[in-house]
N, C-alpha and C positions, 0 to 999 in steps of 0.2 A: 629129657635130652633137649638141648638148645637147638633151635632151628638156625642153621647157618645164615649169616646176614644176606648172602646172595639169594637164598631161597625166600627170605622174607620180602626182599625187593620184588622177586618174580611174582609172589602171591599178591602183593599190593598192586602190581601192574595188571595182573589178571582181574582183580576185583574192580579196577577202574575201567578196563576194556570191556568186560562182559556186558554191563548195562548198555554201553554205547553200541556194541554189536547187536544186542537184542533190539534196541530202538531202531537201528538201521534196517535190520531184517524185517521187523514188523512194518516199518514204513514202506519198504519195497513191496511187501506182500499186499498191504492195503491198497497202494496205488495200482497194483496189477490186477486188482479185483478179487483177491483171495477172500473166502467166506469165513469171517470170524463169527458171524451170527446167522445161523440158518433161519430164514423167515418161516413163520407158521409151522413150527415143528410138531405140533400136537396132532395125532392121528384123528381123522374126521371122515364123515361120510355125507354125501349129498342126499338129502331126503326129499327135496322139492325144488322145482325151478319153473319159472315162466319167463320167456324171453331171456333177458340178461340177468334177471334177479334169481339169486340162489339162496337156499336155506341149508346150512351145514350143521350137522350134529356131531359133537365130539365124543369119542369113545371113552367109556369109563369102565375099565376092567376091574376096578376095586368095588364097584357097586354103587348104586344111587341111594343115598341115605336121607336126602331132604327133598321136599317139594314145596312149591311147584317148580317146574323147569324154568330156566332163565334164558331169555332171548336178548342178545346184545345187538345193538343197531347203531351205526354211525350215520352221518349225514350223507347227502348225495355226492359230495365233492371229495370224500376221503375214502381211502382203502380200509376195508374191514380188517386187514392184517394187523392193525394197531392192537386189537384185542389178543392177538397171539404173536406179538412182535418178534420175540425170540425166546429161547428156552428159559432164561433167567428173568424175563420180564413179560409175563403172560397172565392177564386177567382170566383168560379161559382156563389155564391150568390151576390157578388159585381156587377158582370155583369148582372145577372138576375134582380136584384133590380133596376138597372139603365135602364132597358127596353130592354135588348138584348135577343135574342133567343140563348140559350147556349147549345152546344153539347160537349161531351167528347168522345174521342176514347180510348178504353181500349184494350190492346194487349193480355190480358190473361197470362197464365203461360206456357212457353215453356217446352216441354218434348221430349221424344225420337222421337215422330212423327214429331217434328219440327226441329230436329238436322241439317238437310240438307238445311233448309231455308237459303236464302241469302238476301242481301239488296234488290235485285230485287223482291223478294217475297212480300216485304212490300211497296216498292216505286212504282213498276209497277202494283201491284195487289190490295193489301188491301187499300192503301190510296186513289187511284182514285175511287175505288168502294164506299168507305165510303163517300167521298165528293159528289159523284153523288147521293147517298142515302140521304145525308143531304139536298141538295138543293131540292130534290123531296119532302122530308118530310116537309121542311120549306116553300115550295111554292115560292122559290126565284130563281134568276138567278145565284147567286154566293154566296161566303162566305168569311169570314176572317179566315185565318189559324194562330193559335198561337202554336209555338213549343217551349217547355221548354227543355233545355239541349240537349241531343241527339235527342229529338223530333224536335228541330230546324234544326239539320243536316238532318234528314229525310225529313223535309219540304223543305229545300233547294234542295235536290236531286230530290224530286217529282216535284217541280215547274220548275226546269231546264230541266228535262227529259220530262215533259208533260206540255208545255206552254199552251196547250188547256184547262187545268183544270179550272173550274169556280171559281177561287180564285181572289178576288179583292184586298186584302191586306195581308201582311205577318208580323207577330210579332215573333221575336226570343227572347228568354229569357235565359241568361247564356249559350249561344251556342258557342262552340269553333270553330274557323275557322283557327287559327294559332296554331297548336299543338306543334310547337317549343317553345312556351311560357308555356308549361306544363311539364317542364323537370322532376320534381319530380315524376310524375306518368308515363311519357312516356319513358324516357331514359332507364330504366331497361328492357323495353319490345322491344326495337329497335334492340337488338342484333340478327343477322341472325339465331342464333341457337334456339331462342325462338319460340315455336310453340303453337297454340291454344290447341293442344292435351295434352299439359302439364297440362292444367287447367280443361279439361272436365271430367265429371264423366261417369258412365255407361249409362246415357241417351244420351250421345253425346253432351250435353250442358255444358256451363260454369256455375257452381252453383251460386246461388245468394250470398252465403257467400263469394265466391271469388270476386265477383263484389263489395261487401261491403268493402272488404279489399283494393281494388283499390282506392276507394273514400276516405278511411281513412288515406292513406299515408300522405296527407297534414296536417292532424290533429290527430296525434297518441294519444293524451291525451284528445280528445274531450269527450269520454264517461265518463271519470273520472271528468272532469270539469262540465259536465251536472249533474252528480250525486251530486256533492257538491252543485251546485246551487239549485237542487231540495230539498235537506235537509234543506238548508237555507230558503226555501220558503214554507215549509209544512203547514204554517198557511194561505196560499193564494190559495184558490181553483181554481181561474182563472189561476194562474201560473201552478199549477199541471195539469190542463186540457191541457194547451198548451204543457207542457213537455211530457205528456203521448201521445198526438197526434203525435208529431214530432218523439218521440222515437219509437213509433209503426211503423211509415212509414219508418224511416231510417234503421230499423232492418229487413225489409221485401223486399229485392231486388229480382228481377225476373231473372231466368236463361237466358243466351244468347245462341241462337243456334250456334253451331260450325261453320256453314257456314258463318254467319254474323261476328262472332269473327275473322275469318280468313281475311275477307275483311277489317274490321276496323283496324286490326293490320297492314296489308300490306299498305293500301292506306292512312288511316287517320293518324296513328301514325308514320309509317316509311317514307312515301312519303310526308307527310304534304300536301295531295292532294287538300285540299280546297283552299290553297293559291298558290300552285305551278302549278295549272291547270292540274293535272294528274288524276282527277276523271274519272272513267269509270263505266258503267253499261252495262251488256250484251256485253262486249267487245267493246263498243262504247264510245267515249269521252262524258263527261258531262260538258257543258259550263254554269257556273253560271251566266254569263252575259246575258243569255236568260231570267233571272228574271227581269222584268221591272215594276212590281207593286209597290206601296208605301210600305215601310218597316219601322217598328220601331224595333230597336235592344236594348234590355234592358240588362245592365251588372251591376255588383256590385263591389265596391271598395275592399270589404273584402271577396271576393269569394275564399273559400279554395279549390274548385274543378276546376273551370274555371276562372283563373285570368283575370282581365279586359283586359290585353294586348292580351290575346288569343281570346277574343270575339270582340274587337273593330275593327279589320280590315275588318269586313263584308262589309263596304262601298266600299272597294277597289276591291272586288271580284264579286259583283253583277252588273247587268246592269241598275238598277233603278237609276233615277235621284232624287228620293224622299226617302232619308234614314235619319231617325232621330235616334240619339244615346241618350239613357236615362241612365245615370249612377247613381246608388243609393249607399248610405252608408249602405250596408247590406252584409250578407253572402249568400251562395248558396241557402239554403232553406229559409232563412229569406226574400229573394227576393219575394217569393210567399206568405208567411204567417206571416212575422215579422212585427214590428212596421213601418218599412219603406214601407212595402207593403200597409198598411192601410193609411198611411199619404201621400205617394207620388205615388207609383205605381198605385194603383187602380184608384185614381182620374185622374192621367195623362194618363193612358191607356184608360180609358173611354172617356176622352176628345179627344184623338187622334182618337179613333174609331168613335166617332160622327162626327169629322171633315172629316174623310175619308169614311163616310157612307151616309145614306139618311134616312129621316123620314119613318117610317113603318106604313102603313094604316092597321088597324085591321078589 
């Protein structure tokens, strides 16, 4: 039966209007604060804390099949929510669903009470205590430590300074070891006249907004580009959810204690100490060659924060004979939550962890 011409016209108008109506409705919902992507959706339990630092364990109802347990750790200036950004982009879920016991270390938000904290506060105090709490909670002898960005630097310092820590494997993700390869961010801060006090607020910490500007130097038009992409995809709820989750995380950096900022500025940025061998803690040399456990170093070809040439030399500074470099075609955040993460990183990381682990009896 032929559809009357009038009905054909009505159907065509409806097909034209519906996408526009959807885009308008989604735009209004987004601007009004509607939740397209619930943050940190994976069930978890607090198993240890000291001060603001927290250790979270993620529930695994399907059973733990592989060991050792995995501890995910970001740097001091980023929210640990990146590891469980939202339901469709969660490294935590990928590892949990593959049968691993997953933990995340959360630093909390630094304030005036933390302004005098130094790298030693975290490397000598919080990280070792959190790792010991983890193995006790998991009932294992050791764990795998995964450090993302600055979290990888803290992991390197902790393992080199405390070789007795029960860490079987190390994974670094977008972690800079050669700061000479980050000239756009680093060079303006290397002048002797530059002081952390220039950037601190009344709390004695470097505000999160200043940290965000440091990361944005490499991509000054990123926010505008993301806005244009959002507008073009307002009819795609999945895209909106991903955009909202990433925008929420990137706009919420954590203040850095002045004491830590001073050490990072002097040793990491000015002395390039991870590659020149000038690292010190408590006035004593830190030798990265003391790290002999298996290492996977993940870096990204399009990293706007840590260029691949800044991360790649890790093999040259550690003492491990088992170092695998995995390079992805992704950006700094896409490394953990983008398409490359789902297609390449998650499967390859899980494969590596299984190869460097053992079956877990429940």
